[in-house]
C-alpha angles and dihedrals in degrees: 000000000000091000091049092048092049092047091050091050092052091048091049096050094046091046091050091054092048091050092051092051104040105025089106091062095044101041116016100041095054090045090050090051091052091049090048092051092048091048092050091050090049092048092051090056096043121100117248117237114236117265096011101113094101100039112128095011107126115247087217130012116257121255118289121241090265092052097048117116130199116273098252092052093052092049092048094052095054125074107244148179113225122239119212123169133144089264106027141047131180137077147273119240115235088204101082092353088252128167096225111135117066138147126187105231095192094059131062129203091237137011091263112113092228095047115126119257120267114270115225111169128025131183130257111268093048123091114273094011115197120183147138127237135181134199151122134278131197140164116264094352122140127197099040115147114271133188087270096052114119111223124202124227109233099168135020131027099211132026110235136144092269096034121061122190125228122205130186139196128180117196095203090237100089101283125107119190120202122185125189116192119195131174135194128220093272127035110308122110121191115206115193113190122192125187118195119195111212093162131100099254137050120259131201119219138170124203121235138180131193141191112200134190115190104203127341125247113250094244094061128087095021101099108091094197094058127059115230122171133042117014134169148137105237130154091008091297136101111247118204128173121168119222095251094051091039091056092046103042106013122231137281130273112220132184109216142163104235120321126127140257139186149124123291139194125193094281105004134070139189108189135167119225115195127194103296093221095053128089113235139177109230123195139183106207135181123197127192105225093182130248091069092299118134123190113214113198138180112193142154137200121212131210119298119254128198114219115202120210111283093019135102139199132208129210127187124205129175128212123202108203114168150058121337095239107167099219090049093049091048091049091054089049091056101037100040098029093238109162119238096338091157087066084081082083108081100240090166132217091304094058090138086071099032100051099050091042091054091047092051093044091048090050090052090048092052090055099038101035098220125080093210092054088046088056090051090050090048090053091053091050091050091049091050092050092051095035099107094051093040092049092054090047094051091045089054091049091048092051090049090052091048093054093041093110090054090048091052091049092052091049092052093043095051101028090127095047109056093175093054090044092055091046092053092045091052090049091052091049091050092048093051093038093240125159108194092189094068094069098094097034097100091050091047092052093048097050092087090050091047092051094044092051090048089053093046093050090047104046109025116087091211086076095047112111089352106158128220119180135300115355095354105094098151119041092188092060131066122269104283095210123091135196091227094074094033091259094302098319089113114058095229133113109220091203089071093062112118116256096347100051093100091053095046089051093039129034092003096047105122120174134181095274096051090049092049089049091050091050094050090047090052090050094050090048091049091053091058123083112270121254116257097231118071092221091052090048090054090049091053090048091053096045096081089053092047093048092047089064093040093053097040096088093048123105115283090235090058092050090049089053095048095042092048089046089054091049091053090047091051091051091049093047092045092054091049093047091050090050091053091040094238125156112256134182094242094060089043091055091047090048092055091059099038100034091234122134116250118255117265 
């Protein structure tokens, strides 16, 4: 029975690690393929709006790699209207009336106080351009605004929350286009387009809007735990296509009433929000521009409108361009009636764990004021919830350790009669009221919490650059210290070492937190009864070392959670072992220094 229990424990732990690492490939990717196939079938059956066949296709290809200029040069060569809000800075290009130059003033690229603000959108002509444009499309109509159209400012000198900007363009053929752009104090732009027909004949137009990304930086789309790429809520369903799959297979076309769609990074989002009462055709498109450049685009086309002579129509579109802060996204959901906008945050397939855990952790943070302390408080709450089951489990393990000498005697006495050995072991367990199968129950119950916290720390911007104390200034990043420079005592960066620098800064990077975690894991393992088989004993002895390296790249906040969880487990087990007068490694360590014999 003991051998079977130990074997089951090993199988469970190894399986849990495998699940944490490869669940994306086994669960999310097949689900994404099914959603993609359903979307393609729906798109094939959906009617095509008139005059939409060229929407999103660039009027001219973007600059080649040799023609690209640096960002500041591109901005300086284009007439612009400045943008200044409490959360955003940048400008709007008058050529094409694009929103294509934005920085997030509340967020920095690093934890350094003098680090530059995070860049969100950048104009076409610069490497990795990312921008939003709006316009009209119609069959056999000339003179519609294009990305090269020069708009004229007729009202407003600066776009701010209390100061909208109005632009105008007349095509000289009877159509006048007026665009008012407003912005709130966070991340929502409101674009109101009006078309007046002063000609002699009616025209039929359909509004469209597009978010384009011309090439993707190398550091995006590589993290399997985080969704980066196409995102949207269309047809009452969340649509997700990662960059790699998007480039290979394209994206879906979906007919929807309202909704939203856009392009997302780990923490940032640019998303179009049409009129929620209007039927649209949304599309995620990829275009090969040559020279290795791919244009990723999320666009939609609205319903066609016929404008009689002397009449005009107005269409309103919103653009969210900013950080995926959950409270802000939820506020837009409520106030603007935008469905499921907070799904732009990648909650994952286990959202039913991830969402409530984030809400509770955020609530703790609001009351405590430090995310790291909130994680410690969360750990205490989790331990209290599981305390009754864990207490029974640790009592069972303690009893097993207490009768370990008797178990070893039975194994030696009946080593040639396995059936009799199992019978005697079962009798001993029944006599001592021991259930060997409860040993891994607390770990099993906490795996969902562990995963959900990992997801929360990885995908929610509230955790980004959240400081703790001392050297931990970003709970969403790995421990920055390393054993190879004595945790910063030696002024040397191990990553600069010839040949082995990438290993010292990669798989071999061990900081203070991973080592503390490894020590606490060793201590919890040492407090459990030893496995009966020598090979299994060696495996259990090596597991703390193996998991120290496995956990080292994980977020510091996650290591704080798991290390503190181990500490609480050790305290709980120690109290139980003292109560049952069982030898334990803590008393043994104390005895070595004090010369006193361990309890038991």
